[in-house]
C-alpha positions in Angstrom: 21.3 -6.3 7.7 19.4 -8.6 5.5 21.3 -8.7 2.0 19.8 -7.7 -1.2 19.1 -11.0 -3.6 21.9 -10.2 -6.5 19.8 -12.0 -8.7 16.2 -10.8 -8.1 13.6 -12.6 -10.4 9.7 -13.4 -9.8 7.8 -16.2 -11.5 4.5 -15.4 -13.5 1.6 -17.2 -12.0 1.0 -20.7 -13.9 -2.8 -20.1 -13.7 -3.0 -16.9 -15.1 -4.1 -16.5 -18.7 -1.6 -15.4 -21.3 -2.3 -12.1 -23.1 -0.9 -9.8 -25.8 -1.0 -6.3 -26.7 -0.8 -4.7 -23.3 -3.6 -5.9 -21.6 -3.2 -5.8 -17.5 -2.8 -9.2 -16.2 -2.9 -8.4 -12.5 -2.4 -5.4 -10.1 -1.0 -4.7 -6.7 0.0 -2.5 -4.1 -3.3 -0.3 -4.7 -3.0 -0.7 -8.3 0.1 1.6 -8.6 1.8 -1.4 -10.4 0.7 -3.7 -12.9 2.2 -7.0 -14.5 2.1 -7.8 -17.9 2.8 -10.8 -19.7 3.0 -11.1 -23.5 3.9 -13.9 -26.5 5.7 -12.5 -28.9 4.2 -13.0 -32.3 6.0 -15.6 -34.6 6.8 -13.1 -37.3 8.3 -10.3 -35.0 12.1 -8.9 -36.0 14.8 -8.8 -33.8 13.9 -5.9 -31.8 15.2 -4.0 -28.4 13.2 -5.0 -25.7 12.7 -1.5 -23.9 11.6 -0.2 -27.5 9.1 -3.1 -27.9 7.6 -2.6 -24.4 7.1 0.9 -25.0 4.6 0.0 -28.4 3.1 -3.0 -26.0 2.3 -0.9 -22.7 0.2 1.7 -22.0 2.1 5.3 -20.9 5.4 3.4 -20.9 8.0 5.3 -21.7 11.4 4.2 -22.9 13.1 5.6 -19.6 10.5 3.9 -17.5 10.8 0.5 -19.0 14.6 0.4 -18.5 14.1 1.4 -15.0 12.2 -1.5 -14.6 14.5 -3.5 -16.6 17.6 -2.2 -14.4 15.6 -3.4 -10.9 15.0 -7.3 -12.5 11.2 -6.7 -13.1 11.3 -7.8 -16.7 11.8 -11.3 -17.3 12.0 -13.2 -20.7 11.1 -16.9 -20.6 12.0 -16.6 -16.5 15.0 -14.8 -16.4 15.8 -11.1 -15.9 17.2 -9.0 -18.9 18.7 -5.8 -19.4 17.0 -3.0 -21.4 18.8 -4.0 -24.8 17.8 -7.3 -25.1 16.3 -8.2 -28.5 13.2 -9.8 -28.2 12.7 -13.0 -30.5 9.6 -15.4 -32.0 7.7 -16.5 -29.4 9.4 -15.2 -26.6 7.3 -15.1 -23.3 7.6 -11.4 -21.3 6.5 -10.9 -17.7 6.9 -7.1 -16.8 6.5 -5.4 -13.6 5.5 -1.5 -14.2 3.7 1.3 -12.6 0.4 1.1 -14.4 -0.8 4.5 -14.0 0.8 7.7 -15.8 1.9 10.5 -13.5 0.3 13.6 -13.6 3.2 16.1 -15.0 1.3 19.3 -14.2 1.9 19.1 -10.2 2.7 22.3 -9.2 4.8 22.2 -5.7 3.1 23.7 -2.5 5.1 24.6 0.6 3.6 21.9 3.1 5.3 20.7 6.2 6.6 17.4 6.2 7.9 15.0 8.6 10.6 13.2 6.5 12.1 10.4 8.8 15.0 9.5 6.6 16.5 10.5 3.1 19.0 9.8 0.6 20.0 10.4 -3.0 17.4 7.4 -4.0 14.6 7.7 -1.6 12.6 9.0 1.3 11.0 8.1 3.9 8.0 10.6 5.4 5.4 9.8 8.4 2.1 11.3 7.0 -0.4 12.8 9.3 -4.2 11.8 9.3 -6.2 14.3 6.6 -3.6 14.4 4.4 -4.2 12.8 0.6 -1.2 11.1 -0.7 -2.0 12.1 -4.5 -4.2 13.9 -6.5 -7.5 12.9 -7.5 -11.2 13.9 -7.9 -12.1 16.6 -5.6 -8.0 16.9 -4.3 -6.1 19.0 -6.6 -4.0 20.3 -4.1 -2.7 19.7 -0.7 -1.7 16.1 -1.3 1.5 14.9 0.0 2.7 14.4 -3.7 2.4 18.7 -4.0 4.3 18.6 -0.4 7.2 16.4 -1.7 7.4 18.2 -4.9 8.6 21.4 -3.1 10.7 19.5 -1.0 12.6 17.9 -3.9 12.9 21.1 -6.4 16.0 21.9 -5.4 17.4 18.2 -5.1 19.4 17.3 -8.8 19.2 13.4 -7.8 15.2 13.6 -8.5 14.7 14.9 -11.7 11.5 12.9 -12.1 10.0 14.4 -9.0 8.8 12.5 -6.3 7.8 8.7 -7.3 5.4 7.0 -5.3 5.4 3.0 -4.6 2.6 2.9 -2.5 -0.1 4.3 -0.9 -2.1 4.9 2.7 -5.6 6.3 3.1 -6.3 9.7 3.6 -7.4 9.5 7.2 -4.9 6.9 8.1 -1.6 8.2 9.5 1.9 6.9 9.1 4.9 6.0 7.4 5.3 5.2 3.5 8.7 5.2 0.9 9.0 7.9 -1.8 11.6 7.2 -4.7 13.7 9.9 -6.2 14.2 8.0 -9.9 12.5 5.6 -11.9 15.4 2.7 -11.0 14.8 2.9 -7.1 11.0 3.4 -7.7 10.9 -0.1 -9.8 13.2 -2.0 -7.4 10.8 -1.0 -4.3 8.0 -2.0 -5.9 9.1 -5.1 -7.0 9.6 -5.8 -3.2 5.9 -4.7 -2.1 4.4 -6.8 -5.3 7.0 -10.2 -4.1 5.9 -9.9 -0.2 9.3 -9.4 0.9 8.7 -5.8 2.0 7.0 -5.6 5.7 4.2 -3.4 6.6 2.8 -3.7 9.9 -0.2 -1.4 11.0 -2.0 -0.8 14.1 -6.0 -0.7 14.3 -8.4 -0.3 17.0 -11.3 -2.2 16.1 -14.7 -3.0 17.5 -15.1 -6.2 19.8 -13.5 -8.6 21.6 -11.7 -11.0 19.0 -12.4 -14.5 20.0 -8.9 -15.6 19.1 -5.3 -14.3 20.1 -3.8 -14.1 15.9 -5.2 -15.2 12.8 -5.2 -14.6 9.4 -7.7 -13.2 6.8 -8.1 -14.5 3.3 -10.5 -13.0 0.9 -10.4 -11.3 -2.8 -10.9 -7.4 -2.1 -12.5 -5.5 -4.9 -15.1 -2.9 -5.6 -18.8 -3.4 -3.8 -21.1 -4.7 -6.4 -23.5 -2.3 -4.4 -21.5 0.9 -3.5 -18.5 1.7 -5.9 -17.0 3.6 -3.1 -16.1 1.1 -0.7 -14.5 -2.1 -0.9 -16.0 -5.7 -0.3 -14.9 -9.2 0.2 -15.5 -11.8 -2.1 -14.0 -15.0 -0.4 -15.2 -17.3 -3.5 -12.6 -15.4 -5.4 -15.4 -14.3 -7.6 -14.0 -10.8 -7.9 -11.6 -8.5 -6.7 -7.7 -9.3 -6.3 -6.2 -11.9 -3.8 -5.7 -10.0 -0.5 -4.1 -11.3 3.0 -3.9 -10.1 6.2 -2.5 -11.4 9.4 -3.3 -9.8 12.6 -2.5 -10.4 16.2 -4.5 -9.1 19.2 -2.0 -6.6 21.5 -4.4 -5.2 23.9 -8.5 -5.9 25.0 -10.7 -3.2 26.1 -13.9 -5.4 26.5 -15.6 -3.7 23.9 -12.9 -2.7 21.8 -9.5 -4.3 20.7 -6.3 -3.3 19.6 -4.6 -5.8 16.7 -1.3 -5.4 14.9 -2.3 -6.3 11.4 0.9 -7.4 9.1 0.1 -6.8 5.3 0.9 -9.5 2.9 -0.9 -7.8 0.2 -1.8 -4.3 -0.2 -5.3 -3.9 -1.9 -7.0 -0.9 -1.4 -8.7 -0.1 2.3 -7.4 -4.2 2.8 -7.5 -3.5 6.5 -11.1 -1.9 6.6 -12.6 -4.0 4.3 -10.9 -7.4 5.9 -11.7 -6.2 9.4 -15.6 -5.5 8.7 -16.2 -8.4 7.0 -14.8 -10.3 10.2 -17.7 -8.5 12.3 -15.0 -5.9 13.7 -15.1 -2.8 11.9 -12.6 -0.2 12.5 -13.1 1.9 15.6 -14.8 5.3 14.3 -14.3 3.9 10.3 -17.6 6.1 8.9 -17.1 4.3 5.3 -17.2 0.8 6.8 -20.0 1.2 9.7 -17.5 1.7 12.5 -18.8 5.4 13.4 -21.9 3.7 15.4 -21.9 2.1 19.3 -21.7 -1.2 18.1 -20.6 -2.9 21.2 -21.0 -2.2 24.8 -24.1 -1.1 27.0 -27.3 0.3 26.5 -26.5 2.8 29.1 -26.2 7.0 28.3 -23.2 7.1 30.0 -21.4 4.8 28.0 -22.6 5.8 24.6 -21.1 9.2 25.9 -18.0 7.7 26.5 -17.8 6.0 22.4 -19.0 9.8 21.6 -16.4 11.2 23.3 -13.4 8.4 22.0 -15.2 9.5 18.8 -14.4 13.1 19.3 -10.6 12.6 20.3 -10.1 10.8 17.1 -12.4 11.9 14.3 -11.1 9.4 11.7 -10.6 5.3 11.4 -8.5 4.3 14.1 -5.9 3.0 11.6 -1.7 3.6 11.8 0.8 2.2 9.4 3.4 1.9 12.1 6.3 -0.2 10.4 7.9 -0.3 6.9 11.0 -2.6 6.5 12.4 -3.2 3.0 16.1 -3.8 1.4 17.5 -0.5 -0.1 17.5 -0.6 -3.9 21.3 0.6 -4.2 23.1 -0.7 -0.8 20.7 -3.9 -0.7 20.5 -3.4 3.4 17.6 -4.0 5.2 15.8 -0.7 6.4 13.2 -0.5 9.2 11.2 2.3 10.2 8.8 2.5 12.8 5.8 5.5 13.7 4.9 6.5 17.1 1.2 6.7 17.4 -0.1 10.1 16.8 -1.7 12.3 19.6 -5.2 11.4 18.5 -5.2 7.5 18.8 -2.8 7.7 21.6 -5.0 9.5 23.2 -8.3 7.4 22.5 -6.0 4.5 23.5 -5.7 5.6 26.8 -8.8 6.7 27.8 -10.2 3.0 26.4 -7.4 1.7 28.2 -8.4 3.5 32.0 -12.1 2.6 31.2 -11.4 -1.0 30.9 -9.3 -0.9 33.9 -12.5 0.7 36.0 -14.5 -2.1 34.3 -12.2 -4.7 36.1 -12.1 -2.7 39.3 -15.4 -2.8 39.7 -16.0 -6.4 39.2 
């Protein structure tokens, strides 16, 4: 077990601009959490920091601020403080906090869930492909949040309902952690923000990657041409820093199975990064992977690829591993999710095809 740090802290970026009035400085983990920085006015009277921040951060409640402080996510002049700290003129305050208000009108829905671990502070769920994580445009029912709300209805330790720490795409399968209280949520969020959590994804990508491993660095932000997709801006002119480490696991001539370790957690990060490399994910319609991009022109081969598309009618991406420090016990926890059947069957089909090619040669 790896011990949880006894005095967690984070250093504000020295190159980031100083802000006042509650503007967002930066966002992390699919925009669920934001870091804010404030310089207290010269004329500020002594005031508890939990009260001060509720007036400065949009949608912040006193409970949410107190939970962030207990998790070590509020720093004053570089040091973590308690909720009763009284701000002074010219204090430099940095805070990591949930950036979007939770929908208080969630109606629990009895939807089956694959819960692989649960205690009084958190639960870990293996999400199926096709399930949206949280309500949004055109997805007002049937989400993971609705299912979790049903599961937690009779659990007194979850009086706040399910609290998201991170998200995965609708058509991505795999594992994610959900907090049961705001203190656990804040402590877990800091680990995702500081990259001390560990996330590995399995991806089937088009093409035969030239190297055995590598790192993709390039800011990710909304496409300037199509707001429905994310683009990579290697010069950093737009978007937020994004880093993906990858390693080849298996080659199948025309597609490659890779392990992806996320250093950051931007929206569609793996999908956008590999399209940028020229190797979009297999059957990723949004990022151009749903066409026959590699291989031969023979009708038989094209039919083979179409059959694979039918086996896995989504992007071939699976959140396979998640590791983090427990917010209370401070012990390292690690969870692994086996490949779902659609991904496994498509992989086996490609493996047999590659073996036949080797035999024919």
